[in-house]
N, C-alpha and C positions, 0 to 999 in steps of 0.2 A: 211445482216444488214437491219433492218427496217428503212425506211425513215420517217422523222418527220410528213409528211402529209399522210402517208399510211392510207387507209380507209376513206379518205375525198373525197367526190364527188363534182366536180365543173362543173356547166353548164355554158358554155362560148358562149354568143351571142355577140361577139365583132368582129371588123374588123380593118384593116390597121395596127396600131402599138401599141398604149398604152394598149388597152385591151388584144390583143393577147399576147403581151409581159408579161403582168401581170399574165395571166393564164398559160403561158408557165413556168414562175418561180414557180408557185404552183405545176405544173406537175413535174418539176425537183425535188421538195421536196417530191414527192411520191404520190400526189393527182391523182385521176382518173379525167381527164378532157374530157368533151364531148363538142365538138365545134358544134355550130348550124350555118348553112349558108343557105341563100335563094337559092332556085333552079334557080331563075331568075336573080340574081345579086350576085354572090359569092364574097368573100373577095377580095378587090382590090389588096391586096398584092400578090395574085396569079399571077398577071400580071407584077410584079416588080422584078427586080433583074438584075444581070450582064449577065445572060445566056439567050439569045433571044429564043433559042429552048425550054428551060424550061418555059419561059414566055408564049410562044405560046401554050404549053400544060396545061396552068393554074397551073403550079407548080413552079412559080418563087422562086428564092432563098430567097427573103424576106419572102415569105409565109412559105417555107420549114423550115427556121430557127426557126420560131415561132410556127409551127404546129406539131413539133415532139412530140411524146408520147401522142398525143391527138386522141381520137376517134372522128368521125365526122358523122353528119347527116344533110340532107337537109330538111328544113321545111319552108313552106310558112306561115309566121306568120300573113299574111293578110287574111288567110282563117280560118274558124272555126276549121277545122281538124288540121291545123298546130299549132294553139294555144292550142288545147286540148292535142296534143302530147307533146308540151313543158311543159304544166302544169303537165302531168303525170311524166315527167322527174324531174320536180322541187319538186314533192312530196317526192322524195328520195334524193334530193340534200342537201348539206350542205351550198353551196355558189352559188349564181347566179351573173354573171358578165355581164354587158351590157354597151356599150359605144356609143349608138345612141344619137341624139340630145335630150335635155331635153323635156319631154312630149311625145316623140314618143311611148314609151311602155305604158304610161298612156292611150293614145288613142286606143291602142290595147287591153285594159283590162288587162294589165300585169304590172301595177304599183307595187311599193313596198307593198302597203296595200293589193292590190288584191292577190298577190302571197303569202304574209305572212299569209293571212287568211287561205290559204290551208296548209302551212307549217310554223308554227310560229317560229321555230328555225332557219329558213333559213337566212343566211347573204346575203343581197341584195346590191351589189356593182354597183353603176352607175357612170361611168367616163365621164366627159365632159371637154371641154377646159376652159370654163369661168364660170362654175358653173350652178346650176339649176335655179337661179334667177338673175335679173339684166339686164342691157341694152344689154349685149353681149351674153346672154345665148344661142341664136340660132346659133351663129357662130361656125364653125368647128375649130379644133385645129391642123391642119396639120402643119408639121415642117415649111413650108414657111410662114404660118400665124404668128406663134410665132416669127420666125426670123424677119418678117416685123414689127410686133407690138413692139418688143423689141428694134428696131433700128439697129439690127445686119446687116440687108441687106444694110442699108445706110452706115454703117462703112466698109462693104466689097465691096462697089460699085466701079464704074468705075472712080471715081474722078470728074466727071462732073455733079453729082447729080442723075444719074441713079443708082438705087439700084441693087444689085446682090445677089442672093441666093447662099449660100454655097452648094456645091454638096452633101457633107455628111450630115447626120442628126445630126448636131452639138448640137441642143437643148438637145437631149437625152444624148449625150456625156458630155455636160456641167453639166447636172443634176447628172450623174454618178460620174463625177470628184468632184463636190461639196459634194456629200454624201460619198466620199471615197470608191466608189464601183469599181473604176479602177485607175490605176496609169500609166500615160503615160511614166514615166521613165523606167518602165519595158517593155512597148510595144515598145519604141524607145530608146534603150540604146545608149549612146554617143559613 
């Protein structure tokens, strides 16, 4: 059976959670996903997960769960050669996904306008925590930041005013629950 996104090429220059999870979903639907990582600082998720041995081999369970069915290449986008290689990939891509801080890819000459001048049909997806403009645009959106910003850490605190982060990535779970993407009653039957 042909999957819905068969024949679609995604170039994935994302890290940690939101971007890799988004491109993983596209891969599940049949897209070819090519993950780009820096040879000097690979995806932080490679070092995260419940199995220390896998973390030590840079194959943490968090990474493995989101990297399945992806091809991978290491490119140093701070070099001319790395940028040229990425641009060659983007010439044949349908979607480019990146989740670095706003302006980071602009400074590398890889802005939406730069890339779409090469491939006008390309969908350029830029994911950031607080948007591309505004006073918080430079802030990262890790789970603990969102838990703190929303007041969740204060509500789960020690009771004496000291906040406490939930161990699980609850912000993602909350989002999935709100969108009807998962049902805790099935996960935890009475």
